[in-house]
C-alpha positions in Angstrom: 26.1 -24.4 -32.0 26.0 -28.5 -31.0 23.0 -30.2 -29.4 24.7 -30.3 -25.9 25.2 -26.3 -26.3 22.1 -25.3 -27.3 20.0 -27.6 -24.7 21.8 -25.9 -21.7 20.9 -22.6 -23.3 16.9 -23.7 -23.5 17.1 -25.1 -20.3 18.8 -22.3 -19.0 16.0 -19.7 -20.1 12.8 -22.2 -19.3 14.7 -22.3 -15.8 14.8 -17.9 -15.9 11.0 -18.0 -16.9 10.2 -20.2 -14.0 12.0 -18.3 -11.6 10.6 -15.2 -12.6 7.0 -16.5 -12.4 7.5 -17.8 -9.3 8.5 -14.6 -7.7 5.9 -12.6 -9.0 3.0 -15.2 -8.2 4.2 -17.0 -5.7 2.9 -18.7 -2.6 3.7 -15.0 -0.5 1.1 -13.2 -2.2 -1.2 -12.5 1.1 0.4 -11.3 4.9 -2.2 -12.1 7.3 -2.2 -9.7 10.3 -4.0 -10.2 13.1 -6.5 -7.2 14.8 -7.9 -9.3 18.1 -11.1 -11.0 18.5 -10.9 -13.4 15.5 -10.5 -10.5 13.0 -7.5 -10.0 10.6 -6.5 -7.7 8.1 -5.4 -9.6 4.7 -2.7 -7.5 2.9 -2.7 -8.1 -0.8 1.3 -7.9 -1.6 0.9 -7.8 -5.8 -2.0 -5.3 -5.8 -1.7 -3.2 -2.1 -5.4 -4.2 -1.4 -6.2 -4.4 2.0 -9.2 -6.2 3.3 -10.9 -6.7 6.7 -11.7 -10.0 7.7 -13.6 -11.8 10.7 -14.9 -15.0 11.3 -18.2 -14.8 9.3 -17.0 -12.4 5.5 -14.2 -10.4 4.9 -14.2 -6.8 3.2 -12.4 -4.2 1.4 -11.1 -1.4 3.2 -12.1 2.3 1.8 -8.6 4.4 1.2 -7.4 6.4 4.5 -8.6 9.9 4.0 -7.2 11.8 7.4 -9.9 13.9 9.0 -9.2 17.6 9.0 -6.9 18.9 12.1 -8.8 20.8 14.3 -8.1 23.2 17.3 -8.0 22.9 21.2 -11.8 24.5 21.4 -13.1 21.9 18.4 -12.8 24.7 15.8 -11.1 23.9 12.5 -8.1 26.0 11.9 -8.2 29.4 9.8 -7.6 28.9 6.4 -4.5 30.4 4.9 -4.5 33.6 4.1 -7.9 34.5 6.2 -8.4 36.2 9.6 -6.5 35.2 12.4 -3.6 34.0 9.8 -0.3 36.3 10.7 0.6 38.1 8.1 3.7 39.5 6.6 4.8 43.1 8.1 4.3 45.9 5.8 7.3 47.8 4.6 7.1 51.0 3.8 8.6 52.2 0.7 
């Protein structure tokens, strides 16, 4: 391979590497979402972390865990297989 072809291949490899690094660690890592009252959520696109920020400080948000469902009377629903759970019909064999 002559020197010109070798230089072109090296330049292509370097340019490809630079584009990959730019795409991974580019300037679009964080996204700010307005929450109102001067407060924002900062979303980290690289790690998926969510931070809540106000004008004085930022703090990470814990993972969301949904609260257990309740019935209209305020009591939790019965566990599966417990009292009040419909049972399959019995068969006479």
